[in-house]
C-alpha positions in Angstrom: 0.1 0.0 -0.4 2.7 2.8 0.6 4.3 1.9 -2.8 1.3 2.4 -4.1 0.7 6.0 -2.3 3.9 7.3 -3.3 3.2 6.1 -7.0 0.1 8.3 -6.9 1.7 11.5 -4.9 4.6 11.2 -7.8 2.3 11.4 -11.1 1.5 15.0 -10.3 5.0 15.9 -9.6 6.3 14.5 -13.0 3.3 16.0 -15.3 4.8 19.5 -13.3 8.1 18.5 -14.1 7.5 18.0 -17.6 5.3 21.4 -17.9 8.1 23.1 -16.5 10.6 21.2 -19.0 8.6 22.1 -21.7 7.6 25.6 -21.0 11.4 26.2 -20.7 12.1 24.8 -24.0 9.7 26.7 -25.7 10.8 30.0 -23.8 14.6 28.9 -24.9 13.2 28.2 -29.0 11.5 31.6 -28.9 14.7 33.3 -27.3 17.0 31.6 -30.1 14.8 31.4 -32.8 15.5 34.5 -35.4 12.4 36.9 -35.4 10.6 36.8 -39.2 9.1 40.5 -38.5 9.6 42.7 -41.8 10.5 45.9 -40.9 7.5 48.1 -42.0 9.4 50.2 -45.5 8.0 53.4 -44.4 8.7 53.3 -40.8 12.6 53.0 -42.0 12.7 55.3 -44.6 9.8 57.7 -43.8 6.4 58.9 -45.0 6.4 60.1 -48.6 4.2 62.1 -51.1 3.4 60.6 -54.3 6.2 60.3 -56.7 8.6 60.9 -53.7 11.9 58.9 -53.5 14.0 58.0 -50.9 17.6 59.0 -50.9 20.2 57.2 -49.2 23.7 59.0 -50.0 26.6 56.8 -49.5 26.1 55.5 -46.3 23.5 58.0 -44.7 19.3 58.2 -45.4 18.9 61.5 -46.6 16.2 64.1 -45.0 15.6 65.5 -48.7 13.7 63.5 -51.2 14.1 62.5 -55.1 11.4 62.7 -57.3 9.9 60.3 -60.3 8.9 62.3 -63.0 7.2 60.4 -66.2 9.6 58.0 -65.5 12.6 60.0 -64.9 14.6 60.3 -61.6 15.2 63.9 -60.0 17.3 64.6 -56.9 16.5 68.0 -54.7 18.5 70.9 -55.7 19.8 71.7 -52.1 20.9 68.2 -52.1 22.7 68.1 -54.8 24.6 71.4 -54.2 25.4 70.8 -50.9 26.5 67.0 -51.1 26.9 65.9 -54.7 27.9 68.6 -57.1 28.3 72.6 -55.9 28.4 73.8 -59.5 24.8 74.0 -60.5 23.8 77.3 -59.5 20.3 78.7 -59.0 19.7 81.8 -60.7 16.5 83.2 -59.2 16.5 86.6 -61.2 16.0 84.7 -64.4 14.3 81.6 -62.8 16.9 79.5 -64.6 19.5 77.0 -63.4 23.2 78.0 -64.4 25.8 75.1 -64.5 29.6 76.6 -64.9 32.0 74.4 -66.0 35.7 75.6 -66.9 35.3 77.3 -70.5 31.5 77.9 -70.5 27.8 78.5 -68.7 24.8 76.7 -68.9 21.6 78.3 -68.7 18.5 75.7 -68.1 15.1 76.7 -67.8 13.0 75.3 -65.5 10.5 72.3 -66.8 12.4 72.5 -70.1 14.5 69.9 -72.1 16.0 72.7 -74.2 19.0 75.0 -73.0 21.8 77.0 -73.9 25.6 77.2 -73.5 27.2 80.3 -74.0 24.1 81.3 -76.3 24.1 77.9 -78.6 21.0 75.7 -77.8 20.8 72.5 -76.6 18.5 69.7 -75.7 18.1 66.8 -73.4 15.7 63.9 -73.4 13.9 64.8 -70.4 13.2 68.2 -68.6 16.8 69.1 -66.6 15.2 71.0 -63.6 11.7 70.6 -62.2 10.0 72.9 -60.0 7.5 70.9 -57.7 6.4 70.8 -54.1 8.2 73.9 -53.4 11.5 72.9 -54.1 13.5 72.5 -57.6 14.7 68.9 -58.5 17.7 68.1 -60.7 17.8 65.4 -63.3 19.8 62.7 -62.1 21.0 61.6 -65.5 22.3 65.0 -66.7 23.9 65.5 -63.3 25.7 62.2 -63.7 26.9 63.2 -67.2 29.1 66.2 -65.2 29.3 64.4 -61.9 31.1 61.2 -60.4 28.0 59.4 -59.5 26.5 56.2 -59.5 23.4 55.1 -58.2 21.0 52.1 -58.0 17.2 52.6 -58.1 14.9 50.3 -56.1 11.0 50.0 -55.5 10.5 52.4 -59.1 10.8 51.7 -62.4 13.2 54.4 -64.5 12.8 54.7 -68.2 15.2 54.3 -70.5 15.8 58.1 -71.6 16.7 58.9 -68.2 18.6 56.0 -67.4 21.1 58.3 -65.5 24.0 57.4 -67.2 25.8 59.6 -70.1 25.1 57.2 -73.2 21.4 56.4 -71.4 22.1 52.8 -72.8 19.5 50.6 -72.3 21.3 47.7 -70.4 21.6 50.2 -67.5 17.8 50.8 -67.9 17.3 47.2 -67.4 19.7 46.9 -64.4 17.5 49.7 -63.0 14.1 47.7 -63.4 16.0 44.5 -62.0 16.9 46.4 -59.0 13.2 48.0 -58.6 11.8 44.5 -58.3 14.4 42.8 -56.2 12.8 44.2 -52.9 9.1 43.0 -52.2 7.4 45.7 -51.4 10.1 48.2 -51.3 9.3 51.9 -50.7 11.0 53.7 -53.8 14.8 54.4 -52.9 17.7 55.7 -54.5 21.3 54.5 -53.3 24.0 57.3 -54.8 27.5 56.9 -54.4 29.5 60.1 -55.1 32.5 59.8 -53.1 35.3 57.0 -54.3 38.4 55.6 -52.4 39.2 52.9 -49.7 35.8 51.7 -48.4 35.9 48.3 -46.1 33.4 45.6 -48.1 32.7 42.1 -47.5 31.0 38.7 -48.9 27.9 36.9 -47.4 28.8 33.7 -46.5 25.2 32.6 -46.9 21.8 34.1 -47.5 20.8 35.9 -44.3 18.5 38.5 -43.1 19.5 42.1 -42.8 17.9 43.3 -39.8 17.3 46.7 -38.4 19.5 46.7 -35.2 21.7 44.1 -34.2 20.1 41.0 -32.6 18.2 38.4 -34.0 14.8 39.8 -32.6 14.9 43.0 -34.4 12.7 43.2 -37.7 14.2 42.4 -41.2 15.2 45.0 -43.6 15.8 42.8 -46.2 17.9 39.7 -47.7 21.2 39.0 -49.2 21.8 36.1 -50.9 25.0 34.0 -50.7 27.7 35.9 -52.5 26.8 39.2 -52.2 29.0 42.0 -51.4 28.4 44.6 -48.8 30.1 47.4 -47.4 31.0 47.2 -43.9 30.6 50.3 -42.2 31.1 49.3 -38.5 32.4 45.8 -36.8 30.9 45.1 -33.7 31.7 42.0 -31.2 28.9 39.7 -32.9 27.1 41.8 -35.5 28.1 44.5 -38.2 26.4 47.1 -39.2 26.4 46.7 -43.3 25.1 48.6 -46.4 23.7 46.7 -49.4 24.2 47.1 -53.1 20.1 48.2 -52.9 20.3 51.2 -50.1 19.6 49.2 -47.2 21.5 50.0 -43.9 21.6 47.3 -41.1 22.9 44.7 -39.4 23.9 41.1 -40.4 25.8 38.6 -38.0 29.8 38.9 -38.4 29.7 35.4 -38.7 27.7 35.5 -41.8 30.8 37.6 -43.6 34.2 36.6 -45.0 36.6 38.3 -46.9 36.4 41.1 -45.0 38.8 43.6 -46.1 39.5 47.3 -47.3 38.5 47.3 -51.2 39.5 50.7 -53.4 36.1 51.9 -54.6 36.0 53.7 -58.0 34.7 54.6 -61.1 35.4 55.3 -64.8 34.7 59.0 -64.9 37.2 61.5 -66.4 36.9 65.0 -64.1 36.7 67.9 -65.7 40.1 69.8 -66.2 40.5 73.7 -65.1 43.9 74.9 -66.5 45.7 77.2 -65.1 48.4 79.8 -65.8 50.3 79.2 -62.9 54.0 80.4 -63.2 56.8 78.2 -63.2 58.6 80.7 -60.9 57.9 82.3 -58.0 55.6 85.2 -57.9 57.0 88.4 -56.3 54.1 90.7 -56.4 53.6 94.0 -54.7 50.3 96.0 -54.4 50.4 99.7 -55.5 47.5 101.9 -53.4 46.2 104.4 -56.2 43.4 106.5 -54.5 43.0 108.6 -57.6 44.1 109.0 -61.5 47.4 111.6 -60.7 48.6 108.7 -58.6 49.7 106.8 -61.7 52.2 109.6 -62.6 54.2 108.8 -59.8 54.7 105.0 -61.0 58.5 105.2 -62.1 59.4 107.3 -58.6 57.6 104.8 -56.7 59.4 101.9 -57.8 63.0 103.6 -58.5 64.4 101.8 -55.4 62.4 98.1 -56.0 63.9 94.8 -56.8 63.1 91.5 -57.2 59.5 92.3 -57.7 57.7 90.8 -61.3 54.1 92.0 -60.7 52.5 95.0 -59.6 49.0 95.2 -59.1 47.3 98.9 -59.0 44.2 99.2 -57.1 42.3 101.2 -60.5 38.8 99.1 -60.3 36.1 99.8 -57.7 32.4 98.8 -57.8 30.5 101.5 -56.5 26.7 100.0 -57.0 24.6 97.0 -56.4 24.0 96.8 -60.5 27.7 95.8 -61.1 29.0 99.6 -62.0 32.6 99.3 -62.1 34.9 102.8 -61.7 38.4 102.6 -63.2 41.5 104.8 -62.4 43.1 102.9 -65.4 46.1 103.9 -66.9 47.6 103.1 -70.5 50.7 105.3 -70.2 51.4 103.2 -66.4 50.5 99.8 -68.2 53.7 100.9 -70.6 55.7 102.6 -67.9 55.4 99.0 -65.9 56.0 96.9 -68.7 59.4 98.9 -69.4 60.3 98.0 -65.9 59.9 94.4 -66.5 56.8 94.0 -64.2 53.4 92.5 -65.7 50.3 94.4 -64.4 47.8 92.7 -62.7 44.5 94.7 -62.2 42.9 94.8 -58.8 38.9 95.1 -58.4 37.3 95.9 -54.7 33.9 96.0 -53.1 34.9 98.6 -50.7 31.9 101.1 -51.6 29.5 101.7 -48.9 27.0 101.5 -51.5 27.8 98.4 -52.4 25.7 95.6 -50.5 27.9 92.2 -51.6 25.2 89.9 -51.1 22.6 91.4 -53.9 25.1 92.5 -55.9 26.6 88.9 -56.5 23.0 87.5 -56.0 22.3 89.3 -59.4 23.2 87.2 -62.3 23.2 90.4 -64.3 25.7 92.2 -62.1 28.0 89.6 -62.0 28.3 89.4 -66.2 28.4 93.1 -66.0 31.4 93.3 -63.6 32.9 90.0 -65.4 32.6 91.7 -68.9 33.8 95.0 -68.0 36.7 93.7 -66.4 37.9 91.2 -69.3 37.5 94.3 -71.9 39.4 96.5 -70.0 42.1 94.0 -69.0 42.6 93.9 -72.9 42.1 97.0 -73.6 45.1 97.8 -71.3 47.4 95.1 -72.2 47.3 93.6 -68.6 48.3 90.7 -67.9 45.9 89.4 -64.8 42.8 90.5 -62.9 43.1 90.5 -59.2 39.7 90.3 -57.4 39.9 92.2 -54.0 36.1 91.4 -52.6 36.3 91.6 -48.7 33.6 91.0 -45.8 32.0 87.8 -47.5 29.6 86.7 -45.2 28.0 83.2 -45.2 24.8 84.5 -46.7 26.9 86.0 -49.7 29.9 83.1 -50.1 27.3 80.8 -52.5 27.3 83.8 -55.2 30.9 84.6 -54.2 32.3 81.5 -55.5 30.0 81.6 -58.2 31.3 85.0 -59.4 34.8 83.6 -59.2 34.0 80.4 -61.4 32.5 82.9 -64.0 34.9 85.6 -64.2 37.5 82.7 -63.9 36.2 81.4 -67.5 36.0 85.0 -68.7 40.2 85.1 -67.7 41.2 81.6 -68.6 39.3 81.9 -72.4 41.9 85.3 -72.4 44.7 83.8 -71.2 44.6 86.6 -67.8 46.0 85.4 -64.7 43.0 85.3 -62.3 44.0 85.6 -58.7 41.9 86.4 -55.8 42.6 87.5 -52.3 41.2 85.2 -49.0 41.7 85.9 -45.7 43.5 83.4 -42.9 41.1 80.3 -42.9 38.9 80.3 -39.6 36.1 78.4 -38.6 34.1 81.3 -39.5 35.0 82.1 -43.1 34.6 78.5 -44.3 32.2 79.6 -46.6 34.9 80.7 -49.2 35.0 77.0 -50.3 38.6 77.1 -50.8 39.0 73.7 -52.5 37.0 75.0 -55.4 38.6 78.6 -55.4 41.8 76.6 -55.6 40.4 74.5 -58.5 39.2 77.7 -60.9 41.5 80.3 -59.9 45.3 80.7 -60.8 46.4 82.1 -57.5 45.0 82.0 -53.8 46.7 85.2 -52.3 46.5 84.6 -48.6 46.0 87.5 -47.1 48.1 87.3 -43.7 47.6 90.3 -42.0 45.2 92.0 -39.9 45.1 89.5 -37.3 44.6 92.6 -35.2 43.1 95.5 -37.0 41.7 98.9 -37.0 38.5 98.2 -34.7 40.1 95.4 -32.7 39.1 95.4 -29.2 42.9 94.9 -28.1 46.0 95.6 -29.2 48.2 93.0 -30.9 50.7 92.4 -33.8 49.3 92.9 -37.3 50.6 89.5 -38.7 52.5 87.3 -35.9 54.5 84.6 -37.5 52.4 82.0 -36.4 49.2 83.6 -37.9 50.8 83.5 -41.3 52.0 80.2 -41.3 48.3 78.9 -39.7 47.2 80.7 -42.9 49.1 78.7 -45.0 48.9 75.4 -43.6 45.3 75.9 -43.6 44.6 76.8 -47.1 47.4 73.8 -48.0 44.5 71.3 -46.8 42.6 72.6 -50.1 44.9 74.3 -52.6 48.0 73.0 -54.4 51.0 74.7 -53.2 52.2 76.4 -56.1 48.9 77.9 -56.3 49.1 79.7 -52.8 50.5 83.6 -52.7 51.7 84.6 -49.4 50.5 88.0 -48.7 52.5 89.5 -46.1 52.6 93.5 -44.4 54.7 96.2 -45.1 52.9 98.2 -42.5 52.2 98.1 -38.6 50.2 99.6 -36.7 50.8 101.7 -32.8 48.1 100.9 -30.6 46.9 103.8 -28.2 45.4 101.8 -24.8 43.5 105.4 -22.6 41.8 104.0 -19.4 38.4 105.9 -18.9 37.1 107.5 -15.8 35.1 104.4 -15.1 38.2 102.3 -15.1 37.4 100.7 -18.8 39.9 100.9 -21.8 39.4 102.6 -25.1 41.7 101.1 -27.6 42.4 102.3 -30.9 45.8 102.4 -33.6 46.8 104.2 -36.5 48.7 102.1 -39.7 52.4 103.5 -40.3 55.3 102.5 -42.7 58.2 101.3 -41.1 60.6 104.6 -41.5 57.7 106.6 -39.4 57.5 103.5 -36.9 61.1 103.9 -36.3 61.1 107.4 -36.3 58.3 107.1 -33.5 60.6 105.1 -31.6 63.8 107.3 -31.9 61.1 110.3 -30.7 60.2 108.2 -27.9 64.1 107.2 -26.9 62.3 103.4 -26.9 64.2 100.5 -28.2 62.3 97.5 -28.8 62.9 93.9 -27.8 62.5 90.5 -29.6 59.2 88.3 -28.9 59.3 85.0 -29.6 55.4 85.0 -29.3 55.2 86.9 -32.3 58.5 86.4 -34.2 59.0 90.5 -34.2 60.4 93.5 -32.4 58.1 94.4 -29.9 58.3 97.9 -27.8 56.0 100.1 -25.7 55.7 103.5 -23.9 53.5 105.8 -22.2 53.0 109.0 -23.8 53.0 112.7 -22.2 49.4 112.5 -21.7 49.4 109.0 -19.9 48.5 107.1 -23.1 49.8 103.3 -23.4 51.5 102.9 -26.1 52.4 99.5 -28.2 53.8 98.4 -31.3 54.5 95.4 -33.0 57.2 95.9 -35.8 57.3 94.7 -39.4 61.1 95.0 -40.3 63.7 92.8 -41.9 63.6 90.5 -39.0 60.2 89.7 -39.3 59.6 89.2 -42.7 62.5 87.3 -43.3 60.9 84.7 -41.5 57.5 84.9 -43.3 59.3 85.0 -46.2 61.4 82.0 -45.7 57.7 80.2 -45.3 57.6 80.5 -49.3 60.7 77.9 -49.4 59.5 76.0 -47.0 55.9 74.9 -48.2 57.0 75.4 -51.8 54.5 78.1 -52.5 53.9 79.9 -55.7 54.8 83.1 -54.0 54.8 86.0 -51.9 52.8 89.4 -52.2 53.4 92.4 -49.8 50.6 94.9 -49.2 51.5 97.9 -49.9 54.1 99.7 -51.7 55.7 102.6 -50.4 55.6 101.8 -46.8 58.9 99.5 -47.2 62.5 100.4 -46.7 64.4 100.0 -49.6 66.1 96.8 -47.4 63.4 94.8 -47.5 63.3 94.0 -51.2 66.6 92.0 -51.0 65.0 90.4 -47.9 61.9 89.0 -50.1 64.0 88.2 -53.3 66.9 86.2 -51.4 64.7 84.4 -49.1 61.7 82.8 -51.4 
């Protein structure tokens, strides 16, 4: 009887244990069984309006959308300008898109397949520019003719007439159609590759799911087949973040990948060539300040003791209004005398007039062309060798149009064999909009204005051009511009700084620019001997005037300019330029020539 009772009691316990084991197995199976849930495509790419296409740019999903129009794919203009090809410029004045190459400018009306190139009519297979959904869109096929990019369109069928290739071949159109059918229920999206070089790639060992996040419970974005190539964006311990060839960014188990290695990614594309009139020798330039037409007559006197200089840049041309009117102080006789002295003449044009709103001026295509036509016509009439563009106080708002003006003026100079140089500030975070890489591509020379480190209006006294300021300007520009296109601008002037202590204890700071000789005379007057400053690599002096004003000066002289000139050799630059003729001592000419 005791054994039977034990058996009856053991039965429910075994059943309970069995149920626990079964439940544990179910939980384990559930825990380690990969999810088959599909990621909602709209949740992944975001909601879109009719005919919109999501854009995956390199390895990021863009906030900007593409557009399908009559079977052709278009990209948002701002996306193109900011990330793909900045040479497209929206001419709001004439409601047309401009595209400037090395030798020509395209004028592309909205919603038209017809356009002009320097006055000659051209046609394309589809409208190049669309204006829809309160935005502008560019044909990706037209864009690809002038840009090193590839794209894969998924979830939408593109017509052969706008396949996005320069030759619009049918086999590419078929490939795009095949990609479109590759992912069932895919939201229309395009993968764009426009950055080339080394990327990490891997081969899929066997068919596997690409998941939204790392982990087998994360929803599935798409699948990859055995032998597919993916780009590996990040390698984690068990999972790798990848980009698939059809434009999905997700995660696969690392063990599913093999041959993960750096791969050189290229495309057969001929980059546009921008010829330059850079010289085989170092440029030695001095600016000549001409404030009135009578000053031209003093050229021979002003350069009588000058040696080692081969280019003179008179400040002749000034923009005087927002329509692009330019006044001139130019003199044919000046040019004749300069040539007789062995000097090239690069006429300088400035935007310093208080009547000029540079933003409005440069935003006007009519004004830009008016200035370009005038400058080139005058340069050819006068027999100038070059044009020097000295547009300053360029704000971030103005930067976009400024670069376009430089492009357009460079085309005219290139066609007419005029050396085109532009004056740019030392690179700083606040002036990145100068786009030095593009400027260095289209212009012949960039002259770094390595002065005004402290300027009239500065709140504190300081050096006009410490050596580190000059050198940082050079190294910063070298990040974007070839050395032989860089000219180092140095000052012949210095500033005396006057600091007055006010009744309330605050300080008022003013300054005046003076020549080297005047600076020396001032020190003699006050009986002050300067001392060398290792911080600025200049002679420094200070004294207190009779009225209690505290005076300071950081001298520009033979010692400081020797060190600045040596930077030209050190960095193998294109030359040196000095502001301004008449502020130097005669001994300075040999300092420059001997050290560059």
